C-alpha positions, 0 to 999 in steps of 0.5 A, spaced: 893 710 184 891 717 180 891 717 172 889 723 168 885 722 161 887 728 156 883 725 151 875 727 151 874 722 145 873 717 149 867 720 153 863 720 146 864 713 145 857 709 147 854 702 148 849 701 143 846 708 141 847 714 146 848 721 145 854 725 147 854 728 154 853 735 152 855 737 159 862 734 158 864 738 152 869 743 155 872 738 160 879 737 158 881 731 164 878 727 169 881 724 175 881 716 177 880 713 183 878 707 187 872 707 191 868 702 195 861 700 195 857 697 200 850 695 200 847 689 205 852 683 203 855 686 197 862 689 197 866 692 191 872 696 190 871 699 182 875 705 179 871 711 178 873 718 176 871 725 178 868 730 173 865 736 172 857 736 170 853 742 169 858 746 172 859 742 178 865 737 180 862 730 182 864 723 182 862 718 176 861 710 178 860 704 173 853 703 172 854 695 173 857 696 180 851 700 182 846 695 179 849 690 183 849 693 190 841 695 188 840 688 187 843 686 193 838 690 197 832 686 193 831 691 188 830 689 181 835 693 176 835 693 168 840 697 164 838 698 156 844 703 154 839 709 155 835 707 161 836 705 168 830 701 170 829 700 178 823 696 181 823 697 189 822 691 193 815 690 196 813 694 201 817 700 199 813 706 197 818 711 193 816 719 194 819 723 188 815 729 189 821 733 190 825 731 185 825 735 178 826 730 172 831 735 168 835 733 162 840 728 160 842 722 155 839 717 160 833 716 163 832 713 170 825 710 171 823 707 178 817 702 178 815 704 171 815 712 172 821 716 169 824 720 175 830 723 173 834 724 167 842 725 167 848 725 163 853 719 163 860 717 160 862 711 157 870 709 158 874 703 158 874 700 165 880 700 168 879 693 171 879 690 164 885 694 162 881 699 159 878 694 153 871 693 156 867 700 155 863 701 161 857 706 162 859 711 168 853 715 172 854 721 177 852 718 184 850 725 186 843 724 182 843 717 184 844 718 191 837 723 191 834 718 187 836 712 192 833 716 198 827 718 195 826 710 193 827 708 201 835 707 201 839 711 206 846 712 202 852 715 205 858 718 201 865 720 205 869 722 199 872 715 198 866 710 200 859 709 198 854 705 203 847 704 202 842 702 207 836 698 205 829 701 207 825 697 212 819 695 208 812 696 211 807 691 212 806 688 205 799 686 206 792 690 207 789 689 214 782 688 216 779 692 222 775 689 227 768 688 226 763 693 228 756 690 229 749 694 230 742 692 230 743 687 236 739 688 243 744 686 248 751 684 248 758 687 245 760 681 240 765 678 244 766 671 246 764 672 253 758 677 251 755 675 244 751 681 240 744 678 241 738 679 236 731 677 238 729 676 231 731 682 227 737 682 222 744 684 225 749 688 221 756 687 221 762 691 217 769 691 217 774 696 213 780 693 208 786 698 208 792 697 204 799 697 207 799 705 207 792 705 211 789 707 205 782 704 203 781 698 198 775 699 194 771 694 190 775 687 193 770 682 196 771 680 203 768 673 205 764 674 211 765 667 214 760 664 220 762 658 223 759 655 230 752 655 227 748 649 224 743 653 221 744 657 214 743 664 215 740 669 210 746 674 208 744 681 204 748 686 201 745 693 199 738 690 200 740 684 195 740 676 198 747 674 197 748 666 195 753 662 199 760 661 196 762 654 195 767 651 200 770 653 206 768 652 213 761 654 216 757 659 211 761 664 207 759 670 203 762 675 198 761 682 201 764 687 196 768 693 200 765 700 198 768 707 196 771 707 204 774 700 203 768 698 208 764 691 207 757 691 210 752 685 210 746 684 214 745 677 217 738 674 219 735 667 220 728 664 220 723 666 225 723 662 231 731 660 230 736 660 236 743 660 233 750 662 235 755 664 230 762 666 230 763 671 225 769 674 221 771 677 215 777 674 210 781 678 205 783 675 199 790 675 201 795 671 206 801 673 210 806 667 212 801 662 209 795 665 214 789 668 211 788 676 213 782 676 217 778 681 222 778 679 229 772 674 230 766 677 233 760 673 236 753 674 234 746 670 237 739 670 234 735 668 240 727 669 240 723 672 245 722 667 251 727 662 249 734 661 252 741 661 248 747 658 249 754 659 246 759 656 243 755 651 239 749 651 243 743 646 242 737 645 246 737 638 245 743 633 248 747 629 243 746 622 242 754 620 241 761 621 243 762 625 237 757 631 236 757 635 230 757 642 234 764 641 238 767 647 239 775 645 239 781 649 242 788 647 245 789 645 252 792 650 257 799 649 259 803 651 265 806 657 261 799 659 259 793 657 263 788 661 259 790 657 252 784 653 253 780 658 256 773 658 253 767 662 255 760 659 256 755 664 255 747 663 257 743 669 254 736 670 256 732 676 252 728 681 255 721 679 256 716 685 255 722 690 254 724 688 261 732 685 261 732 678 265 737 680 270 739 676 276 736 669 273 740 663 276 743 659 272 746 652 273 752 650 269 754 642 269 760 639 266 758 632 263 762 626 260 761 620 255 760 614 259 760 609 253 753 610 251 750 617 253 752 623 257 752 623 264 753 628 270 760 625 272 766 630 273 770 630 267 778 628 268 781 635 267 775 640 265 773 645 270 770 651 271 774 657 271 775 665 272 777 669 266 784 668 268 784 661 267 784 659 275 779 654 278 773 657 281 769 650 283 772 643 285 765 640 283 762 639 276 757 644 277 757 652 278 751 656 279 751 664 277 746 669 275 745 673 269 747 680 268 744 687 267 743 685 260 741 678 261 747 674 260 750 669 264 758 667 263 762 662 266 769 660 263 771 652 262 778 650 262 782 644 261 790 642 261 788 635 258 785 633 251 778 631 252 771 633 250 765 635 255 758 637 255 756 643 258 749 643 260 746 650 262 739 650 266 735 656 268 732 656 274 725 658 276 724 658 268 716 658 267 717 664 262 722 660 258 720 655 252 726 652 253 730 653 259 736 648 258 741 648 253 748 644 251 754 646 248 760 641 247 767 643 248 773 639 246 780 640 248 786 638 244 794 637 244 797 643 240 800 640 233 795 634 233 789 634 228 783 635 232 779 639 227 778 641 219 778 648 216 777 651 209 773 645 207 771 645 200 768 641 194 770 642 187 766 639 181 759 640 184 753 643 182 750 647 188 751 648 195 746 646 200 744 649 207 748 647 212 756 646 213 760 643 207 753 640 204 753 640 196 750 637 190 753 633 185 752 630 178 751 622 179 757 618 177 762 624 177 768 625 181 768 630 187 774 632 190 774 635 197 779 639 200 781 642 207 786 643 212 787 639 218 788 643 224 790 642 231 785 645 237 788 652 236 787 652 229 794 651 227 795 647 221 798 640 222 803 638 217 803 631 214 797 629 218 794 622 217 787 622 216 781 616 215 775 618 210 769 613 211 762 613 209 758 609 214 752 607 209 757 604 204 755 608 199 759 610 193 767 609 192 773 613 193 777 614 187 785 614 186 787 615 179 783 611 175 781 606 180 775 606 184 774 603 191 767 602 194 766 605 201 765 599 206 759 600 211 762 602 218 759 604 224 757 612 224 762 613 230 769 609 230 772 608 237 779 611 239 784 605 238 780 602 232 786 599 227 785 603 221 785 599 214 781 599 207 776 595 211 773 602 214 775 607 208 781 611 205 787 613 209 790 620 206 796 624 208 796 632 208 801 635 205 806 640 209 801 645 210 796 641 213 792 641 206 788 634 205 784 632 199 780 626 197 776 624 191 769 621 191 763 618 187 757 615 187 753 612 181 746 612 185 741 617 184 739 621 190 744 618 195 746 623 200 753 621 202 756 624 208 764 623 209 767 623 216 774 625 217 778 621 223 785 623 225 790 617 225 796 616 229 800 610 229 795 606 225 789 607 229 784 612 230 786 617 234 780 621 236 772 622 234 771 625 227 774 632 226 770 634 220 765 631 215 762 633 208 756 631 205 754 630 197 747 629 195 748 625 188 743 628 183 742 626 175 746 631 171 743 633 164 750 634 160 751 628 155 758 625 156 757 618 154 753 614 149 752 607 151 751 601 146 749 594 146 747 589 141 739 590 139 734 584 139 737 581 145 733 584 151 727 589 152 728 597 151 729 600 157 733 595 160 739 595 156 743 600 161 739 599 167 745 596 171 750 600 176 756 603 173 762 606 176 769 606 174 770 598 175 764 597 171 764 603 166 758 605 161 759 600 155 761 605 150 764 600 145 761 595 141 763 589 137 761 583 134 755 586 130 753 582 124 747 580 119 746 577 113 747 582 107 740 583 103 737 579 109 730 580 112 734 581 119 738 587 120 744 589 124 741 592 130 744 597 135 741 600 142 744 606 144 742 611 150 745 617 153 749 618 159 751 623 164 757 620 167 755 613 170 747 615 170 743 614 164 740 621 162 732 620 163 726 625 164 727 632 163 735 631 164 734 628 157 734 633 151 739 631 145 739 630 138 742 624 135 745 624 128 746 617 125 750 615 119 752 609 115 757 608 110 759 604 104 752 604 101 749 601 108 742 604 110 739 605 116 732 602 115 728 602 122 728 606 128 725 602 134 722 605 141 718 602 147 711 604 148 706 604 153 703 598 149 709 594 147 714 596 141 713 601 135 718 599 129 718 606 124 720 605 117 726 610 115 724 613 109 718 609 108 715 606 102 708 609 104 708 615 108 706 614 116 707 607 116 709 604 123 708 597 126 706 596 133 706 590 137 709 586 143 715 582 139 720 587 136 724 582 132 718 581 127 716 588 127 723 590 125 722 585 119 716 588 117 719 595 118 725 594 114 721 591 108 717 597 108 723 602 108 727 605 103 732 607 108 737 612 108 745 613 110 744 619 115 738 620 120 737 625 126 733 623 132 731 628 137 729 626 143 727 629 149 724 627 156 718 629 161 717 625 167 717 618 165 715 619 157 719 621 152 718 624 145 722 621 139 722 624 132 723 620 126 722 622 119 719 629 122 714 625 126 714 625 134 712 619 137 711 618 145 716 612 148 716 610 155 724 609 155 730 613 152 733 607 149 733 607 142 734 601 137 736 602 130 736 597 124 741 597 119 742 593 112 746 592 106 746 589 100 753 587 100 757 582 104 762 587 107 764 591 113 761 598 115 761 603 120 755 606 124 756 612 127 752 615 133 753 622 135 750 628 139 754 634 140 762 633 141 760 626 144 761 620 138 761 613 138 762 608 132 760 601 131 763 596 126 758 592 123 759 586 119 754 584 113 755 576 112 753 571 107 748 566 109 749 558 108 751 555 102 745 555 097 746 555 090 752 556 085 753 562 080 757 565 075 759 558 072 764 558 066 765 555 061 758 554 060 759 549 055 766 545 055 768 539 050 774 535 052 778 530 047 780 523 050 785 525 055 784 532 055 782 537 061 778 543 062 778 548 068 771 550 070 769 555 075 763 557 079 761 561 085 758 559 091 752 563 093 747 564 099 739 564 098 740 572 097 746 571 091 751 573 096 758 569 095 760 565 100 768 565 102 772 559 105 765 555 105 764 547 104 759 546 098 756 539 096 757 537 089 753 531 087 753 526 081 748 521 079 754 516 076 752 517 068 759 521 067 763 515 065 770 517 063 770 524 067 774 525 072 776 531 077 784 531 078 784 538 081 780 542 086 782 550 086 789 548 083 791 543 088 792 536 084 788 530 087 794 526 090 795 522 096 801 518 100 800 510 098 804 504 099 808 502 093 813 496 095 813 493 102 813 498 107 815 504 102 810 509 100 810 515 095 805 520 093 800 517 087 795 520 083 788 519 086 783 523 082 775 522 083 771 518 078 764 521 076 762 515 072 759 509 075 763 504 071 770 508 073 767 508 080 766 500 080 773 499 077 777 503 082 773 500 087 775 494 085 782 495 083 785 501 087 788 501 094 784 508 095 777 508 097 777 516 099 780 522 097 781 527 103 785 533 103 783 538 108 780 545 106 780 542 099 776 536 098 773 530 101 770 524 097 769 517 100 768 512 094 760 509 095 761 503 090 755 504 087 751 510 085 745 512 081 740 518 080 736 515 087 743 514 090 748 520 088 755 520 090 757 526 094 764 530 093 765 536 098 769 542 096 771 548 099 770 555 096 776 560 096 776 567 100 771 570 094 767 564 094 769 561 088 771 554 086 775 551 081 775 544 078 779 541 073 776 535 070 779 530 065 777 525 060 779 518 060 785 515 060 786 518 066 792 516 071 790 513 077 793 509 083 792 502 082 795 497 087 793 490 085 800 487 084 807 489 086 810 494 085 803 498 086 804 502 080 799 507 077 795 505 072 791 509 066 783 508 065 780 506 059 779 511 054 772 514 055 766 513 049 764 520 047 758 522 052 756 529 055 753 531 062 749 537 065 751 541 071 745 543 075 743 548 081 737 550 084 732 554 080 729 557 086 728 565 086 733 569 091 731 569 098 728 562 097 732 556 101 734 550 097 731 544 100 736 539 096 742 537 100 747 539 094 748 546 091 751 543 084 750 537 081 753 533 075 749 528 071 743 527 066 738 528 072 737 534 077 735 533 084 733 540 084 726 542 084 725 547 080 732 546 077 737 550 073 742 548 068 748 552 069 753 548 064 754 542 060 761 538 059 762 533 053 768 529 052 
């Protein structure tokens, strides 16, 4: 289909804001055609047009379809209306050195760099009937850009094809290791590079995908297969060992040529072998980008070394820690499990030890030790993996460099001991060495790699050996691998701690490790009786979390493969954590004071199942009393109390609601010392062996404060505790603080250091009922048959009101004609018989006069009044000053008691004859009575059995009259 556009106006329209394309100013028509676009799987047939640009006829295509084609090839493309931005796929490196930027109303960017400016047009897209305005771009220039950006474009006049670039490798590479400083050997597995004591220099070069050096990147120098920690120096400075990873790991930066160089040395006299490689901080298909492995040995003169993993002492278990693991060989590849075993004898007095006879022996574990019986499958082989001996012994000779090599191979899974013995060895200090080689099935977990630990404080010498703060959670991660080093997805693993130290942690639950054998037998059923079972993820990565609250414990955690619910092999890895006290305050422990000895409050073993006691309730004391509310506190790091030099804190204490901190108590070498806070006499302290009595003295000598800071620091077994600006020497880091209040109320004691804060609710209560106060009215006069309401407050010997408390009221019987008819607003009435078996509520007031008591005793059916929580009275029959009557009443929540008293006549229940009606007492003669309570001064206990008394004589010595009643 062909059409002609005669209107140039359409060409000046823009999406958003766009300058008019000057190149089309003289154009009078455009020819439309349908074109095809093909890029990878993307196909489209949009309509475009041919038009003049810069004097050249070229085809314009819709930008939208161009963008979709590029996206289909993995390019990232965005369009803003005046800029087209293209980002190439990883590995595609564009080159626009031959392209001129030019001019135009649209700029094309590639990887953020402007590479070309072109003129575009905005026209109605024919696919929408011309309704949707679309930007069109000249493909001539787009073709140039695509070519320079790695795409191969093709244009035949009606179809446009795009072939994506083949990306170069997207990862840098690490070269083979260069070794210098060795005495002999090439650094290969069959010929390790050997030093007799001097450092060995290793280097490797890191290059990017284009072969350019990568500068300033840390490569990790990894040394495995050796049990002795090396010393690594870079540019003359010793490098600290990294946390985590298998073996020993050190950061080595690349220089201006992309080369990482380090010197490796060991302690004088050490014999050790290492597998060495450099790891880059990149992965490809989940595998770390690394150099090929090289092999280095340190062998002192006069010694013999064996690689791999050689040792001069034979292992005493079936699972040595220095096993070299590999996959078994197979019929399709009989060298998969081929392992070179190399004896090295350094030169003696400069003379190479060539032609020394060496005998190799393959030994197996018989259940108790390694014996010289022939293994089930392992055999001596040549470099092609073929057997060279039917025996379990093989004799060979050292070469011109003093190295003797034999290969061992196996087509079945097992672990063997390779013993090497030099003959005629009088000049060697050790002529026998042992290596252990384990063969495993591919895809079956037989080793661990990349083991690391988080939340540790230090890395120790040795493999996977760490320090951590006691009581903290340490998470150990790694990868389960088969013998060939391939990840084993979803591997099931058992983690044990043979000594039974500490716990494994799952979420918020800690489970103590059970004690187990140091080496579990294959086939042992797996359960929690041995430890924790963990499952690796789809990449073979596993994780487990451990803790221990016992300082100085060194715990080694062993990892066993599990298959079908049973142990499937010997330990395939381990990690060791030494638990040390930390110095960071994480918790403040709390305990009620005066219940033990300072220094023993927090001496227990704490863990997630027995947490540090940071919450305390139930602390109380009598308000205005001589015995305070006492709280003991101590600082903790995790589950361990801060002690010695790990303790250096300032505790800030405060009390609210007018309460005061009155005394600080510490333990000393001779007993205790109670220190008054803000003392009445400067420098006053109290020392002795009975803390409670010292506290009483200290409080009496204290003015107290509402807030106090107590700096505490430790050194060895002593502690410096500062109170009132004075330093005191203590033998325990635990401190008791004593708090007082003059009011009956609930307060809060706050103890804080840094961001760690704990609060203790403290209740100050009243003592036992002792007296009454606030008696009103002080003087009452009642008419015959009249009533009066009197109130008083029940108090303890400190003057504190006592709420909801039973109080004893006494009377000597002289208040003839005076009755109590209500207590706290409750009328005194009880259920009594009225006729036959019928009952009714009848008035049962309590008489205060002997005559009325005699009368009611004889004529009424009630000899007691018992209303729970209000009043209890039993008719005594006879009362006198020496034999008073007792009435028990209860105070309300504020400590108040309200009595309604009445003057005769008073209605009361009488049951002498049917129908048992209520009767009235005779009118009383005019008389009066006094109300008494104890006259003791405050804080002196009343010895009487009453707190208030009505009559003409007082039982209190001394006595205090608080009111009078006349009727």
